[in-house]
C-alpha positions as CSV (number, residue, x, y, z in Angstrom):
1,M,155.1,47.7,73.4
2,F,158.5,47.6,75.4
3,R,157.9,49.2,78.5
4,P,161.3,49.3,80.7
5,L,163.5,50.6,77.9
6,L,161.1,53.2,76.9
7,A,159.6,54.3,80.4
8,A,160.0,57.8,81.5
9,V,161.7,58.5,84.8
10,L,159.2,61.0,86.3
11,A,159.7,60.4,90.0
12,A,159.7,63.1,92.8
13,A,162.2,66.0,92.4
14,V,163.8,65.5,95.8
15,M,164.1,62.4,98.0
16,T,162.6,62.8,101.4
17,T,164.0,61.3,104.5
18,A,161.7,58.6,104.7
19,A,162.6,57.7,100.9
20,A,166.4,57.8,101.7
21,A,165.5,54.7,104.0
22,T,164.1,52.8,101.2
23,P,166.7,50.5,99.5
24,L,167.2,50.7,95.6
25,D,164.8,49.0,93.4
26,L,167.6,48.4,91.0
27,G,166.6,47.1,87.5
28,G,162.9,47.0,88.2
29,P,160.1,48.3,85.9
30,H,160.0,51.9,85.6
31,P,157.0,54.0,87.4
32,A,155.7,55.5,84.0
33,A,154.4,53.1,81.4
34,L,155.0,54.0,77.8
35,R,152.1,55.7,76.2
36,G,153.6,55.4,72.6
37,A,150.7,53.8,70.4
38,A,147.9,55.1,72.7
39,L,149.0,58.6,72.8
40,L,149.5,58.4,68.9
41,H,146.1,56.7,68.4
42,Q,147.9,54.1,66.3
43,Q,147.7,50.2,66.4
44,D,151.1,49.5,65.2
45,P,154.2,49.9,67.6
46,M,155.7,52.2,64.9
47,S,154.1,54.2,62.1
48,F,156.0,55.1,58.9
49,G,155.7,58.5,57.0
50,V,157.2,60.9,54.4
51,F,157.6,64.6,53.8
52,Y,155.7,66.0,51.0
53,Y,155.5,69.7,49.9
54,P,152.4,70.0,47.4
55,T,153.2,73.6,46.6
56,Q,156.6,72.6,45.1
57,W,154.7,70.3,42.4
58,P,152.2,70.6,39.8
59,Q,148.8,69.8,41.4
60,D,148.0,67.3,38.6
61,Q,150.9,65.2,40.1
62,W,149.5,65.3,43.8
63,Q,147.1,62.4,43.4
64,R,149.9,60.3,41.6
65,D,152.4,61.0,44.5
66,F,150.2,60.5,47.5
67,Q,149.1,57.1,45.8
68,G,152.6,56.3,45.3
69,M,153.4,56.8,49.0
70,A,150.6,54.4,50.1
71,K,151.7,51.6,47.5
72,L,155.1,51.9,48.9
73,G,153.7,51.2,52.4
74,F,153.8,54.7,54.0
75,Q,151.0,55.3,56.5
76,F,151.3,59.0,57.0
77,T,152.4,62.1,55.1
78,H,153.9,65.4,56.6
79,V,152.8,68.7,54.7
80,A,152.7,72.6,55.0
81,E,155.8,73.2,57.4
82,F,157.4,76.0,55.3
83,D,154.2,77.1,53.2
84,W,153.4,80.4,55.2
85,T,153.3,82.3,51.9
86,Y,150.8,80.1,50.5
87,L,148.5,79.9,53.6
88,E,148.5,83.6,54.2
89,P,149.6,85.0,50.8
90,E,148.4,88.7,52.0
91,E,148.6,90.0,55.4
92,G,145.3,88.8,57.3
93,R,143.9,86.8,54.3
94,F,144.2,83.2,54.7
95,D,143.7,80.4,51.9
96,F,143.4,76.8,52.9
97,S,141.8,75.7,49.6
98,W,145.0,74.1,48.1
99,L,145.8,72.5,51.5
100,D,142.3,71.2,51.7
101,H,142.7,69.5,48.2
102,A,146.1,68.0,49.3
103,I,144.6,66.5,52.6
104,D,141.6,65.2,50.6
105,L,143.7,63.6,48.3
106,A,146.0,62.0,50.9
107,S,143.3,60.7,52.8
108,K,141.8,59.1,49.7
109,A,144.9,57.4,49.3
110,G,144.8,55.9,52.6
111,L,147.5,58.2,54.4
112,R,147.0,60.3,57.6
113,V,148.3,63.9,57.7
114,I,150.6,65.5,60.1
115,L,150.2,69.4,59.6
116,G,153.4,71.6,60.2
117,T,153.0,74.9,61.4
118,P,155.1,77.4,58.9
119,S,156.3,79.7,61.7
120,A,160.1,79.1,60.5
121,A,159.4,80.5,57.0
122,P,157.5,83.9,57.1
123,P,156.2,85.5,53.8
124,S,158.0,88.2,51.9
125,W,155.4,90.9,53.1
126,M,156.3,90.5,56.4
127,D,159.9,91.5,55.6
128,E,158.8,94.3,53.5
129,R,156.3,95.8,56.2
130,Y,157.8,94.6,59.4
131,P,161.5,94.0,59.1
132,E,161.8,94.2,63.0
133,V,160.5,90.6,63.1
134,Y,164.0,89.2,61.7
135,R,166.8,88.3,64.1
136,V,169.9,90.4,64.6
137,D,173.0,87.9,64.7
138,E,176.2,88.2,66.7
139,H,177.9,90.7,64.3
140,G,174.9,93.1,64.5
141,Q,173.5,92.2,61.0
142,R,169.8,92.1,60.8
143,H,168.8,89.0,58.5
144,E,165.9,89.3,56.1
145,H,163.7,87.2,53.7
146,G,164.9,84.5,51.6
147,I,165.9,81.8,54.1
148,R,164.2,80.0,56.9
149,A,164.6,80.4,60.8
150,E,165.9,84.0,60.4
151,V,163.2,85.5,62.8
152,S,163.2,86.7,66.3
153,L,161.2,84.5,68.7
154,A,161.1,87.3,71.2
155,N,159.5,89.7,68.9
156,P,156.0,90.7,70.0
157,K,154.6,91.4,66.4
158,Y,156.2,88.2,65.1
159,Q,154.6,86.3,67.8
160,A,151.1,87.9,67.2
161,F,151.5,86.9,63.3
162,V,152.2,83.3,64.3
163,A,149.4,83.1,66.9
164,R,147.1,84.4,64.4
165,L,147.9,81.9,61.7
166,V,148.2,79.0,64.0
167,T,144.6,80.0,65.6
168,A,143.3,80.1,61.8
169,M,145.0,76.7,61.1
170,A,143.7,75.1,64.3
171,Q,140.1,76.4,63.8
172,H,140.1,75.0,60.2
173,Y,141.6,71.5,60.9
174,G,141.5,70.9,64.5
175,H,138.4,68.8,64.5
176,D,139.4,67.2,60.9
177,P,139.7,63.5,61.4
178,R,142.0,63.2,58.4
179,V,144.5,65.3,60.3
180,W,146.6,62.9,62.6
181,G,148.7,65.3,64.6
182,W,150.8,68.5,64.2
183,Q,154.5,69.7,64.4
184,V,154.9,73.0,65.6
185,D,157.8,75.1,64.0
186,N,160.9,73.2,62.5
187,E,164.2,72.4,64.1
188,P,163.8,75.1,66.6
189,S,166.2,77.8,67.7
190,T,169.0,77.1,65.6
191,F,170.5,80.5,65.8
192,L,171.1,83.3,68.6
193,D,169.2,86.5,68.6
194,F,170.6,89.8,69.5
195,S,167.8,92.2,68.3
196,D,166.3,94.9,70.3
197,S,163.3,92.6,70.8
198,A,165.5,90.0,72.1
199,R,167.3,92.6,74.9
200,T,163.8,93.8,76.1
201,S,162.7,90.3,76.6
202,F,165.9,89.3,78.2
203,Q,165.8,92.2,80.7
204,Q,162.1,91.0,81.5
205,W,163.3,87.5,81.9
206,L,166.1,88.6,84.4
207,Q,163.7,90.8,86.5
208,K,161.5,87.8,86.8
209,K,164.5,85.5,87.7
210,Y,166.0,87.7,90.3
211,G,163.4,90.2,91.4
212,S,166.2,93.0,92.1
213,I,169.0,94.2,90.3
214,D,171.2,93.8,93.3
215,A,170.6,89.9,93.4
216,M,171.5,89.7,89.7
217,N,174.6,91.6,90.2
218,K,175.7,89.3,92.9
219,V,175.3,86.3,90.6
220,W,177.0,88.0,87.6
221,A,179.7,89.2,89.7
222,G,179.1,93.0,89.1
223,S,181.8,93.8,91.4
224,F,184.3,92.6,88.8
225,W,185.4,95.3,86.4
226,S,183.0,97.8,87.4
227,T,180.3,95.4,85.4
228,R,177.3,95.9,87.8
229,Y,174.3,97.4,86.6
230,G,171.9,100.2,88.2
231,S,168.6,98.7,86.7
232,F,167.6,95.9,84.3
233,K,166.9,98.5,81.7
234,Q,170.7,98.8,81.3
235,V,171.4,95.2,80.8
236,H,173.0,94.5,77.5
237,L,172.8,91.0,75.6
238,P,176.3,89.4,76.5
239,N,177.9,89.0,73.0
240,A,181.2,87.2,72.9
241,T,181.7,87.9,69.2
242,L,181.6,91.7,69.7
243,A,183.6,91.8,72.8
244,A,187.3,92.9,72.7
245,E,188.5,90.2,74.8
246,D,186.8,86.8,75.6
247,K,186.1,88.0,79.2
248,L,182.4,88.5,79.2
249,S,180.8,87.5,82.6
250,P,180.3,83.7,82.2
251,H,177.4,84.1,84.7
252,A,175.5,86.4,82.2
253,Q,176.3,84.2,79.4
254,L,174.9,81.2,81.1
255,D,171.7,83.1,81.9
256,F,171.5,84.2,78.3
257,A,171.7,80.6,77.3
258,R,169.0,79.9,79.9
259,Y,166.9,82.7,78.3
260,Q,167.1,81.8,74.8
261,A,166.1,78.1,75.7
262,D,163.2,79.6,77.9
263,T,162.1,81.7,74.8
264,T,162.2,78.7,72.4
265,A,160.1,76.5,74.7
266,H,157.5,79.3,75.4
267,F,157.4,80.0,71.7
268,L,156.6,76.1,70.9
269,D,154.3,76.0,74.0
270,A,152.1,78.8,72.8
271,Q,151.7,77.3,69.3
272,A,150.6,74.0,71.2
273,A,148.2,75.7,73.5
274,I,146.6,77.2,70.5
275,I,146.2,74.0,68.5
276,K,144.9,72.1,71.7
277,K,142.4,74.6,72.4
278,Y,140.5,73.8,69.0
279,A,142.0,70.5,68.3
280,H,140.0,67.1,68.9
281,N,142.0,63.7,69.3
282,Q,145.0,65.2,67.7
283,W,148.6,65.5,69.3
284,V,151.3,68.0,69.1
285,T,155.0,67.6,68.9
286,T,158.1,69.5,67.4
287,N,161.2,68.2,65.7
288,Y,164.3,69.0,67.6
289,T,167.7,68.3,66.0
290,N,169.2,65.0,67.4
291,V,172.0,67.2,68.8
292,T,170.3,69.7,71.1
293,T,172.6,72.8,71.9
294,A,170.7,76.0,72.1
295,T,167.3,74.2,73.1
296,D,166.3,72.4,76.2
297,P,163.3,69.9,75.3
298,R,162.5,69.6,79.2
299,R,161.5,73.1,79.3
300,S,158.5,72.8,77.1
301,H,155.4,71.5,78.9
302,D,152.6,71.6,76.1
303,L,154.0,69.2,73.7
304,D,152.6,65.8,73.9
305,F,156.1,64.0,73.0
306,P,159.3,65.0,71.4
307,T,160.7,63.9,67.9
308,F,164.0,64.6,66.4
309,T,165.7,64.9,62.9
310,L,168.6,62.5,62.0
311,Y,171.1,62.9,59.2
312,P,173.8,60.4,60.2
313,V,176.0,60.8,56.9
314,Q,177.4,64.2,56.3
315,G,181.0,63.7,55.7
316,S,182.2,62.8,59.3
317,N,184.6,59.8,59.6
318,V,184.5,59.2,63.2
319,L,185.6,55.5,63.3
320,G,187.9,55.6,60.0
321,G,187.8,53.3,57.2
322,D,184.2,53.7,55.5
323,S,182.3,54.8,58.6
324,Y,181.9,58.2,56.9
325,A,179.2,56.1,54.7
326,I,177.8,54.7,57.7
327,G,177.0,57.5,59.8
328,K,178.2,59.2,63.1
329,P,178.0,56.3,65.7
330,A,176.5,58.2,68.5
331,N,173.7,60.3,66.9
332,L,170.9,58.0,67.0
333,M,172.0,56.1,70.0
334,E,172.3,59.4,72.1
335,A,169.1,61.0,70.6
336,A,167.1,58.0,71.4
337,A,168.3,57.8,75.1
338,Y,168.0,61.5,75.4
339,F,164.4,62.0,74.2
340,R,162.8,58.8,75.3
341,P,162.8,59.2,79.1
342,I,161.2,62.8,78.7
343,N,157.6,61.4,78.7
344,G,158.1,57.8,77.6
345,T,157.3,58.4,73.8
346,F,159.4,59.7,71.0
347,G,159.7,59.6,67.2
348,V,162.3,60.1,64.4
349,M,160.4,62.9,62.5
350,E,163.2,63.3,59.7
351,L,165.3,60.4,58.9
352,Q,168.0,60.9,56.1
353,P,166.7,59.0,53.1
354,G,170.0,59.1,51.0
355,Q,172.6,61.7,49.9
356,V,172.1,65.3,51.2
357,N,173.1,68.7,50.0
358,W,174.3,70.6,53.1
359,G,177.3,69.1,54.6
360,E,180.8,70.0,54.2
361,I,181.3,66.8,52.2
362,N,178.1,64.8,51.0
363,P,178.9,61.0,50.4
364,Q,176.3,58.3,49.4
365,P,175.3,56.3,52.4
366,M,176.7,52.8,52.3
367,P,174.2,50.3,51.0
368,G,172.4,48.9,54.0
369,A,172.9,52.0,56.2
370,V,169.6,53.6,55.6
371,G,167.8,50.2,56.5
372,M,170.2,49.8,59.7
373,W,169.2,53.3,60.9
374,M,165.4,52.4,60.5
375,W,166.1,49.1,62.5
376,H,167.9,51.0,65.3
377,A,165.2,53.7,65.7
378,F,162.7,50.8,65.8
379,A,164.8,48.9,68.4
380,S,165.2,52.1,70.4
381,G,161.6,52.3,70.8
382,A,160.3,55.1,68.4
383,S,156.8,55.2,67.9
384,L,156.8,56.9,64.5
385,L,159.5,57.2,61.9
386,S,159.2,59.7,58.9
387,T,162.0,60.4,56.2
388,Y,162.6,63.7,54.6
389,R,161.5,63.6,51.6
390,Y,159.3,61.9,49.2
391,R,160.5,63.4,45.9
392,H,163.9,64.5,45.1
393,P,163.7,68.3,44.3
394,V,164.6,69.7,40.9
395,Q,165.1,73.1,41.9
396,G,166.1,75.3,44.9
397,S,168.6,75.0,47.3
398,E,167.9,71.4,48.2
399,M,168.5,70.1,44.7
400,Y,171.3,67.8,45.6
401,H,169.1,66.4,48.8
402,E,167.9,63.0,47.9
403,G,164.4,61.7,48.2
404,I,162.6,58.4,48.3
405,I,161.6,59.0,44.6
406,G,164.0,60.1,42.0
407,T,164.1,63.3,39.9
408,D,161.4,61.7,37.5
409,G,158.9,61.6,40.1
410,V,158.1,57.9,39.8
411,T,161.2,55.7,40.3
412,P,162.7,55.1,43.9
413,S,166.1,56.0,44.5
414,R,168.6,53.2,45.5
415,T,168.3,54.4,49.2
416,G,164.4,54.9,48.6
417,R,164.1,51.5,47.7
418,E,166.2,50.2,50.6
419,F,164.0,52.4,52.9
420,V,160.6,50.8,51.5
421,D,162.1,47.3,51.7
422,T,163.1,47.6,55.6
423,L,159.7,49.4,56.1
424,Q,158.1,46.1,55.1
425,Q,160.5,44.0,57.2
426,I,159.9,46.1,60.3
427,K,156.1,45.6,59.6
428,A,156.5,42.0,59.4
429,L,158.4,41.8,62.6
430,E,156.0,44.2,64.5
431,A,153.3,41.4,64.7
432,Q,155.6,39.2,66.4
433,L,156.5,41.7,69.4
434,D,155.2,40.8,73.0
435,P,154.2,44.2,74.4
436,K,154.0,42.3,77.8
437,A,157.5,40.7,77.8
438,P,159.8,41.8,80.5
439,L,163.2,43.4,80.2
440,P,165.6,40.4,80.6
441,Q,167.3,40.4,83.9
442,K,170.9,40.6,82.5
443,L,170.1,43.8,80.9
444,A,168.1,45.1,83.7
445,A,171.2,44.6,86.1
446,R,173.3,46.9,83.8
447,Y,170.6,49.5,83.2
448,T,172.6,52.7,83.2
449,A,171.3,56.4,83.8
450,Y,173.4,59.5,82.3
451,L,172.8,62.5,84.2
452,W,172.6,65.5,81.8
453,S,172.0,69.1,82.3
454,Q,171.7,71.7,79.4
455,D,173.0,74.3,81.9
456,V,176.0,72.4,82.7
457,F,176.7,71.8,78.9
458,W,176.5,75.6,78.3
459,D,178.6,76.4,81.3
460,L,181.2,74.1,79.8
461,E,181.1,75.6,76.4
462,I,181.4,79.1,77.9
463,Q,184.7,78.3,79.9
464,P,186.4,75.4,78.2
465,Q,189.8,76.6,79.2
466,T,191.5,74.8,76.4
467,T,190.9,74.7,72.6
468,L,191.1,70.8,73.0
469,W,188.0,70.6,74.9
470,N,184.7,69.8,73.1
471,S,181.8,68.9,75.5
472,W,179.9,67.2,72.8
473,K,182.7,64.8,71.9
474,Y,183.5,64.3,75.7
475,R,179.9,63.1,75.9
476,N,180.1,60.8,73.2
477,G,183.1,59.0,74.6
478,Y,181.2,58.3,77.7
479,T,177.9,57.2,76.1
480,L,180.1,55.0,73.7
481,A,181.8,53.5,76.7
482,V,178.6,52.7,78.6
483,Q,177.3,51.1,75.2
484,S,180.3,48.7,74.8
485,T,178.7,46.8,77.9
486,G,175.4,46.3,76.2
487,A,173.7,48.3,78.8
488,P,170.5,50.0,78.3
489,M,170.8,53.7,78.7
490,D,168.6,56.7,79.6
491,F,169.3,60.3,79.9
492,I,168.0,61.6,83.1
493,A,167.9,65.1,84.9
494,E,168.7,65.9,88.6
495,D,165.1,65.8,89.7
496,D,164.4,62.2,88.4
497,D,164.6,59.2,90.5
498,F,168.2,57.8,90.5
499,S,167.2,54.7,92.3
500,R,165.6,53.2,89.2
501,Y,169.2,52.6,87.9
502,P,171.9,50.1,89.4
503,F,174.4,52.6,87.4
504,L,174.6,56.2,87.1
505,I,177.3,58.2,85.0
506,A,177.7,62.0,85.3
507,P,180.5,63.0,83.1
508,A,182.1,66.6,83.4
509,Y,179.1,67.8,85.8
510,Q,180.6,70.9,86.6
511,M,178.0,72.6,88.5
512,V,177.1,70.7,91.5
513,S,174.5,71.8,94.4
514,K,174.9,70.6,98.0
515,A,171.4,68.9,97.3
516,L,172.7,67.1,94.3
517,A,176.0,66.0,96.1
518,E,173.8,64.7,99.0
519,K,171.3,62.8,96.5
520,W,174.3,61.2,94.9
521,R,175.6,60.1,98.3
522,R,172.2,58.5,99.2
523,Y,172.0,56.8,95.7
524,V,175.6,55.3,96.4
525,E,174.8,54.3,100.0
526,Q,171.8,52.4,99.0
527,G,173.5,50.3,96.4
528,G,174.1,52.3,93.4
529,H,177.4,52.6,91.5
530,L,178.2,56.2,90.5
531,I,180.8,57.4,87.9
532,L,182.1,61.0,87.8
533,T,184.7,62.4,85.7
534,A,187.2,65.2,85.1
535,R,185.7,69.0,86.1
536,T,182.7,67.6,88.2
537,G,181.8,69.6,91.0
538,Q,184.3,72.4,90.0
539,K,181.4,74.9,90.7
540,K,178.2,75.4,92.6
541,E,174.9,75.5,91.1
542,D,175.2,79.3,90.7
543,G,178.3,78.9,88.5
544,H,180.7,80.2,91.2
545,F,183.5,78.5,92.7
546,P,183.0,77.6,96.4
547,E,185.0,79.4,98.8
548,G,187.0,76.1,99.7
549,P,189.3,73.4,98.0
550,W,188.8,72.5,94.5
551,S,185.6,70.3,93.8
552,Q,184.5,70.9,97.5
553,P,180.9,69.5,96.9
554,I,182.0,66.1,95.9
555,L,185.4,65.6,97.9
556,D,183.6,63.5,100.8
557,L,181.7,61.6,98.2
558,I,184.6,60.5,96.0
559,G,187.1,59.9,98.8
560,D,189.8,62.2,97.3
561,D,191.4,65.6,97.5
562,V,191.7,67.5,94.3
563,D,195.1,69.2,94.1
564,G,194.2,71.2,91.1
565,F,193.9,70.3,87.3
566,D,196.1,70.6,84.2
567,M,195.8,70.8,80.6
568,L,198.7,70.3,78.1
569,P,199.4,71.8,74.6
570,P,199.6,69.2,71.8
571,S,203.4,69.5,71.6
572,A,203.9,68.5,75.3
573,D,203.9,64.7,76.5
574,G,201.3,63.6,78.8
575,E,201.2,60.0,80.2
576,V,198.9,58.4,82.6
577,T,199.3,54.4,83.5
578,A,196.7,52.0,84.6
579,D,197.3,48.2,85.0
580,G,200.8,48.8,83.8
581,K,199.6,50.2,80.4
582,P,200.5,53.8,79.1
583,Y,197.9,56.1,77.9
584,T,198.4,59.6,76.5
585,W,196.4,62.8,77.5
586,H,196.3,66.4,76.9
587,R,192.7,67.8,77.2
588,W,192.3,67.8,81.1
589,G,193.6,66.1,84.2
590,D,192.3,66.4,87.8
591,I,195.3,65.8,90.0
592,L,193.8,63.5,92.8
593,T,195.0,62.5,96.2
594,P,193.2,59.4,97.5
595,R,192.0,59.6,101.1
596,P,192.3,56.4,103.3
597,G,190.0,53.7,101.8
598,T,190.1,54.8,98.3
599,T,191.7,52.6,95.5
600,V,193.8,54.0,92.9
601,L,192.8,52.9,89.3
602,A,195.3,55.3,87.3
603,T,198.3,57.3,88.0
604,Y,199.9,60.2,86.2
605,A,203.4,59.3,84.9
606,N,205.2,62.6,84.1
607,H,205.2,66.2,85.0
608,Y,205.4,67.4,88.7
609,Y,202.4,65.6,89.7
610,A,203.9,62.3,88.6
611,G,202.6,59.6,90.9
612,K,199.5,61.3,91.8
613,A,196.2,59.7,91.0
614,A,194.2,60.2,87.7
615,A,191.3,57.7,88.9
616,T,190.1,56.3,91.9
617,T,187.2,54.3,93.2
618,R,185.8,53.5,96.7
619,T,182.9,51.7,98.4
620,L,180.4,53.7,100.2
621,G,177.6,52.1,102.1
622,K,176.3,49.2,99.6
623,G,177.6,51.0,96.5
624,T,180.6,52.5,94.9
625,V,182.0,55.9,93.6
626,T,184.5,55.9,90.6
627,M,186.3,59.2,89.8
628,I,187.9,59.3,86.4
629,G,189.8,62.7,86.5
630,V,191.8,62.4,83.3
631,S,190.5,62.8,79.8
632,T,192.9,60.6,77.4
633,D,193.4,61.4,73.8
634,D,191.7,58.3,72.5
635,G,189.3,57.5,75.2
636,V,190.5,53.9,75.5
637,L,191.4,54.3,79.2
638,E,188.0,55.9,80.0
639,R,186.4,52.9,78.3
640,E,188.1,50.5,80.4
641,L,187.6,52.2,83.6
642,V,183.8,52.4,82.9
643,R,183.7,48.8,82.2
644,G,185.5,48.1,85.3
645,V,182.6,49.6,87.3
646,Y,180.4,47.0,86.1
647,Q,182.7,44.0,86.6
648,R,183.6,45.1,90.1
649,A,179.9,45.1,90.9
650,G,179.7,41.4,89.6
651,V,177.4,42.3,86.7
652,P,178.0,40.3,83.5
653,I,178.6,42.7,80.3
654,D,179.1,42.3,76.7
655,D,182.2,43.3,74.9
656,L,180.9,45.3,72.0
657,P,183.2,47.5,69.5
658,T,182.6,51.1,69.3
659,G,179.7,51.6,67.1
660,V,178.0,48.3,67.6
661,F,174.9,48.7,69.7
662,L,172.6,46.2,71.4
663,N,168.9,47.0,72.0
664,W,166.0,44.9,73.0
665,R,162.2,45.5,72.3
666,G,159.2,43.3,72.9
667,G,161.1,40.1,73.1
668,F,163.8,40.4,70.5
669,Y,167.4,41.6,70.6
670,F,168.8,43.9,68.0
671,L,172.6,44.4,66.9
672,S,173.2,47.6,64.8
673,N,176.8,47.8,63.4
674,Y,178.0,51.4,62.6
675,N,181.7,50.2,62.8
676,P,183.6,49.8,59.5
677,K,184.6,46.2,60.6
678,P,182.5,43.1,60.7
679,F,181.8,41.7,64.3
680,S,181.0,38.2,65.3
681,P,178.7,38.3,68.3
682,A,178.8,35.1,70.6
683,L,175.0,34.3,70.6
684,P,173.5,32.3,73.5
685,A,172.7,28.8,72.7
686,G,169.5,28.2,71.1
687,A,169.0,31.7,69.8
688,H,166.7,32.1,66.8
689,I,168.1,34.5,64.2
690,V,165.2,36.3,62.4
691,H,167.0,38.9,60.4
692,G,170.6,39.2,59.4
693,Q,173.4,36.9,59.6
694,T,176.9,36.5,61.7
695,P,179.4,37.9,61.3
696,L,177.5,41.1,61.4
697,M,178.8,43.3,58.4
698,P,179.0,47.1,58.6
699,A,175.8,49.0,58.0
700,Q,173.8,45.7,58.9
701,T,171.4,44.8,61.6
702,L,171.1,41.4,63.5
703,I,168.1,40.5,65.1
704,W,167.4,37.2,67.3
705,K,165.2,36.0,70.0
706,D,166.5,33.9,73.0
707,A,165.4,30.2,73.3
708,S,164.4,31.4,76.9
709,P,163.9,34.7,78.6
């Protein structure tokens, strides 16, 4: 199993004085080895599976279906995640007979089983007797039975119902060798909750966090507009939808986002702890969405590893042309880089099998796209890959959601056949992987960390300051810029070890503590190359402005003074120049005045700050700091500025089009093409192509092995 790309970055939270004197170990192997196959109790680098819902089909078809999965090459099946009504048809009465039968048939067909806990789909008797377990939305409307994920995770009665069911399931299946592992809940915490249960829980969370109401009032700016509270019991849930003006305390909203994430993490951990109390040789995970907004996976501590869901084709046409049928280019790349470093193991629990039903527009994936996603997941280091679902449903709200098998129950769909063919191709290559192969030095030299904080993301979303600001698209722009170099990339957190990476990028990192600023400085002085961007350092870690100049925490680091910032309406002209080339901007512009020793990379060309710097760089100790203060309309300037950091550092890089991704695993290189245009890579002399061809066509994968490491 490939270690460096998949290794977790789990080093000390704060560098000591002694550590600060230690030079960077740039590009070296990471301290934590991938647990991957060993953790999942599997021999293969990646296992393949498929979702199946026995209760949705006649029992006399179950045996045929499980045998069909095995014949197609699947190694496991995933069952029961939405079946609470069958597992507990009446309050307190459990029925596992049907599930016992399904597991028995799956096992006899040669399939391992992942059990899903059905906490996202409570039965109708709960709605009838205990309507308070359902969430209240931002409009004050209590939701009800008839759709999934409409419950209040903070409601004690609901928590008790979940604990009772999970306990019964774990007692029954915890020592069943046919059960491989567990998925708790399903795509957790998609919606906000404004119920009375949530309010009480939030008040308790605040009291634990702050200790005194005066401490909370200070952070929440209770002196403003007489918004201070006299006790925690008076605190309301900050609901911007019901506010007459969008002027709620941003600090209260940030704490509410943190609370929601903590509540979700506690809910998942509570289920995992119950299962582990009874389980033997079984692992526990959950399936986050690939874009995590309301959740924070790093807040959960009892899950063995994370997995995510991935549906790339849903109507978006990010790169124009036919890219709408290939998929959003950043989704899988970012999700793998985000989830992989948490503990060194990750899986794709739901991969789109074909056309879906829930997008604004639901096109067919381009031929080759499903296979390319599978290869991309494998190349990124996934330890398991499952697709949703085996059979195309013939009734219900997902009638138009394709499966591996079509509506007749036996014939593979076009994309289902593509999935199965790629599955077999990946299995054939797995035997050739070298688990001890070191990461090639040319890749290790450009290894990049992307510093990410859910708190910072939430803070940006609470105070965007312009309708043109989109935090996620901003993130996409910089991850795609990094990937254009062919650099391996890990998402890391503030308490991870920066010194393992020769390059570190922290876009729009708005809240910066003195400790973080000092950690950045040490990283750079020891030889690291740091990239910061617009909005970084505007606030302290508590979300307040410092009593000083703009971006005070980072001024000495970047070697600039920040005179202010601007944003323009679409009707205005904004221009910035770099190397004699013009670029348009509207979204955000930090206005920089470089200090002695700082080099200007880009300059504003109009408005009253014409001639002021828009991007700068400086040398500090053995490393460099680059500040990109402007956000251009198309991101081309930022792409070139990011690439320039590697080039000035003397590190050779690739020049990959947007949406073409380079990965390496076990001695093999992989290129995935999400771009609607063909790409002709310059392969090294002697390279041996084992899959695909050049030019690399859209929605295709190229795999090769160098003649020498």
